[in-house]
C-alpha positions in Angstrom: -76.6 41.4 -132.0 -78.4 44.7 -132.1 -81.7 45.4 -130.4 -84.7 46.5 -132.5 -85.7 50.2 -132.0 -88.5 50.6 -129.5 -92.1 50.4 -130.7 -93.2 52.7 -127.9 -90.9 55.1 -126.1 -92.0 57.1 -123.0 -89.5 59.5 -121.5 -90.0 61.7 -118.4 -93.8 61.6 -118.5 -95.5 63.9 -115.9 -99.3 64.1 -115.4 -101.2 66.3 -112.9 -104.8 67.2 -112.3 -106.6 70.2 -110.9 -107.0 70.1 -107.1 -109.0 72.7 -105.4 -109.4 76.2 -106.7 -105.8 76.9 -107.8 -103.8 73.8 -107.0 -102.6 70.8 -109.0 -102.0 67.3 -107.8 -99.2 65.3 -109.4 -100.3 61.8 -110.4 -97.3 60.7 -112.4 -93.8 62.2 -112.2 -90.8 61.3 -114.5 -92.3 58.0 -115.8 -90.2 56.3 -118.5 -90.8 53.1 -120.4 -89.5 51.5 -123.6 -91.2 48.6 -125.4 -89.7 46.6 -128.2 -91.8 45.0 -130.9 -93.6 41.9 -129.5 -92.7 42.8 -125.9 -95.3 42.7 -123.2 -95.2 44.7 -119.9 -97.4 45.0 -116.8 -97.6 48.0 -114.6 -97.8 47.1 -110.9 -98.4 49.4 -108.1 -100.7 50.4 -105.2 -104.1 51.8 -105.7 -103.8 55.5 -106.7 -100.2 55.3 -107.7 -100.7 56.6 -111.2 -100.8 53.4 -113.4 -103.9 54.3 -115.3 -102.9 58.0 -115.6 -99.5 57.0 -117.0 -101.1 54.6 -119.6 -103.8 57.1 -120.6 -101.2 59.9 -121.1 -98.9 57.6 -123.0 -101.8 56.7 -125.4 -102.7 60.3 -125.8 -106.1 60.0 -124.1 -105.3 62.7 -121.5 -102.8 65.5 -121.7 -99.4 65.2 -120.1 -97.7 68.1 -118.4 -94.2 67.1 -119.6 -92.2 64.3 -121.2 -92.0 62.7 -124.6 -94.0 59.9 -126.1 -93.0 58.3 -129.5 -94.6 55.5 -131.5 -92.2 53.8 -134.0 -89.8 56.8 -133.5 -92.5 59.4 -134.4 -93.8 61.8 -131.7 -97.4 61.2 -130.6 -99.7 64.1 -131.4 -101.2 65.9 -128.3 -104.6 64.7 -127.2 -107.7 66.5 -128.3 -109.1 68.3 -125.3 -112.7 68.0 -126.3 -114.1 64.8 -127.7 -115.9 65.0 -131.0 -119.6 65.1 -130.1 -121.8 62.2 -131.1 -124.6 63.3 -133.2 -127.8 61.3 -132.7 -131.0 61.9 -134.7 -133.9 63.0 -132.5 -136.9 60.8 -132.5 -140.2 61.9 -131.0 -142.6 59.3 -129.7 -146.3 59.7 -129.2 -147.6 58.4 -125.8 
């Protein structure tokens, strides 16, 4: 029996953040995961171990320094670095 292709595939994901003036702190290094359709997974680890950073990078919410993420076999587009501003109408109120 053949296995269905993965719905989500993450290979070698690396995420780091700025630390100090010129340094970087690695939050996730060489993270890999494969999820088949209908499969459920839980990430377990100590506080600060990179669970949230790995999930955010896999979903394209934050940029990854390296690795590949694919959804249904298609590469995920890189995240937008600046969110689209929310335009709210201004309203003046009299005291």
